[in-house]
LOBA-906279 format. One record per residue (C-alpha): residue in one letter; y, z, x. Coordinates in pm, whole numbers, plus 50000, padded with zeros to 5 digits. Last residue first. Layout:
# LOBA-906279
AYZX;...
END
This chain:
# LOBA-906279
G442522426294788;A441902459594613;K439882441894345;A437762424294608;L437292456694804;R436122474694490;Q433652446794407;R432352446994764;R431692484394736;R429882479794405;F427592453694561;G426862475494865;G426022505194646;I423742483994429;S421982471094742;F421372505894885;V420102518194546;L417672488794539;L416702495594901;G415952531694815;L413862520494519;W411922497394752;I411472526894989;L410132548994709;A407822521294585;F406522514094937;A405622550794979;G403902550894639;L401952519594732;R400822536895051;S399812567894859;A397972547894592;S396072528494857;L396782491994939;P393802481995152;E394352450095354;D393182418695175;Y394432394095440;V395922369595188;F396882392294897;A398012425695042;G398882416395400;L400352382195321;L402382394995026;F403712423695236;V404582399895521;T406652378095288;S408472408395148;P408882422395499;A410612390295619;I412892383095323;Y414282418495303;Q416032412195636;M418772392995461;F420242425495329;G420092442695668;L421702413095841;T424582416295597;T424922453295680;L424822446196054;T427782422896006;V427692385196037;R428672360996312;R427382374696645;A424082386696494;A423582353096321;H423402332796642;G421072358596800;F418932357196487;L418622319496507;A417702321996875;L415192349196789;P413702327696513;I413262298096753;S412112317397059;T408942333896933;A407322303896763;I408312282597063;G406762307097308;S403752310497081;G403232273297131;I402122280297488;L399562304397343;L398372277697099;L398032252897385;T396042278397586;M393792284397285;T392982247397267;P392382245097643;A390102275997661;Q391802306997803;S392372315798171;F395442293698208;I398052320698278;G395782342398490;G392842365598424;G394832388498195;H394962420498400;I396522412098737;E397782376398688;L398692380298321;W400322414298378;W402432401698669;L403562371498468;A404602393598175;V406482417698403;P408252388498571;A409082373498226;L410772404198072;F414202401698235;A414112363698207;T413272367797837;E416462387697784;I418542364097998;F417322334197798;L418052351797470;G421602359997573;T422292324897694;L420922309097377;A422682332397134;D426152331297291;V427352362197474;D429472392597392;A426682418297365;R427652443697098;N425812427096807;R422872420497034;A422702457597118;Y422882468496754;S420212443896643;Y417942455096929;L418462491296826;A417452482696469;F414522462796608;A413152491696809;L413752516896530;A412012496696261;L409022486896473;G408542522396598;L408862536896248;S406222513396105;I403842517696398;L404382555396400;P403582561596034;L403912599296090;G400742619596065;G398032631695827;N397862598095656;A398732610095304;V401262635895426;T403002611195656;M403022583195398;L404642606595146;A407182617995405;I408072581795491;G408642574495122;A410762605795084;L412782595395388;A413422561795221;L414532579194901;I416882602195094;T418362572395280;S419002553494957;A420762583794809;I422972587995116;R423802550995110;W424822552894745;K426822584894800;G428922569895077;M428142568295448;T431222560195653;E430972539495970;G431532557096302;L429992529096507;L427132547096681;I426022573796433;V427182558396105;G426272522596195;L423002534996341;A422172551796010;T423012519795823;N420742499696050;L418042525895989;I418422518895616;P417982481895684;Q414912489795903;I412742508195651;F411562475995483;Y410802462395829;G408562491695909;L406742489795576;S405952453095637;T404642460895984;D402342487395837;L401142461895580;V400002439095863;R397812466296014;E394632445796054;N394362451696430;L395692417896546;V398732421296318;A399462456896435;W399122448596806;T401432418696775;Y404072438896589;L403932468196829;Y404152444897129;W406972423896990;N409052454596901;L408602469497247;G409702436797408;I412602434597162;M413792469297262;T413462463597635;A415252430097613;S418062446297411;F418522472697683;L418532446797960;L420922426197750;W423382454897714;L423132461798088;L423692424998164;L426832424997950;K428262454898136;V427492438398471;N429262405698386;K428602381398672;L425302369598520;A427142360898199;R429492337298379;L426532320398549;L424772315898215;A427872301098053;P428162276498343;T424412268098313;K424602259497944;R424182222498011;L422222216597689;I419272202897887;L419492230398148;T419592258997898;V416842242097694;A414582240897999;A415202277498084;L414642286497719;L411222269897717;I410102286498040;A411322320897921;S409592316697585;W406412306497766;F406412338797968;V407362362197683;R404872348797429;H402152346997696;A402712383397792;L402702393597426;V399352376297366;A397902393297673;A399222427497565;A397862422697211;G394352416197342;I392652383397257;G389872384496997;E392252375596716;F394762350696854;L395002327796551;K396122358196349;L399402356096542;Y400352323696369;V399832336096013;P401372369496109;M404652350996196;L405322339595838;G407862366895763;W409432361596104;L410042325096013;L411732335495689;Y413802361695871;A415102337196129;G415932310195877;L417932334195661;G419812346895966;A420672311696082;Y421892302295734;L424152332895719;G425472327796071;S426322291595993;M428042303795676;D430202328495871;R431322301896121;A432122277795839;P434092305595672;A436042311195997;A436762274596068;D438372268995726;S441882271295865;A445412276595737;P444392297895440;T443452326695675;V440042343295682;P439892378795808;Q437402385096091;E434092401896016;R433542432496228;M430932431396504;
END
């Protein structure tokens, strides 16, 4: 969504932009700390953890929708077929993203998730070019080449593409695009997304997971809490996605992978080989070039204005 011009007659627009900025910062910080929570579920399969996250998120969001009297907005959204198709697509993408992320954390692949989210801002730019017709200047081209070089290095070193990293990045980039295009408030959109996924989650828990309350009481409470831990950053992100550009979201997104990288390397002691560090270095350099290009572009626009 394009940022709207600010007129001297009203300060509502800057307040709206700042609320989106704060919401985005909060979302990415919470996402950066998510491995700490997910590590509590080691020994439980990723699919079971995901099913609980989805189911309890849907229950929580249904309650919040009723408490905040958002039912009229929900009913309006349910009548909009185009909107529902966007949300079905975004639900599919975020479900895939959640599963890959949960699986990676529970299988000691935290650094792979960090790499994926470092790649994502450049994928956001690629989507902007492909889907929105945005221009790609020399700085963005250079940053993309560096990121591709990092992915190539990881591919050669590992004997295959870093599928977890690429899958996470692509799924969330597409989710960001879909939420940016879906004309609905954050809470309503998120509730509809989880409502799409909840029947599948409930089916899986009953057929393959031993039921909703099959875990010990303490673990069950933690799994219920995963719904809160999942919903809050997504609600913040949904608020931000309607108020800031994809490029701005890309810049803020550095917070999450940086936090996850520190956790993976220094808290969970995952191996940081020379090839993996080299791939990170190339992508970090690409992000630096990307940031410099964005800064110079804003300077030119400010002078032109």
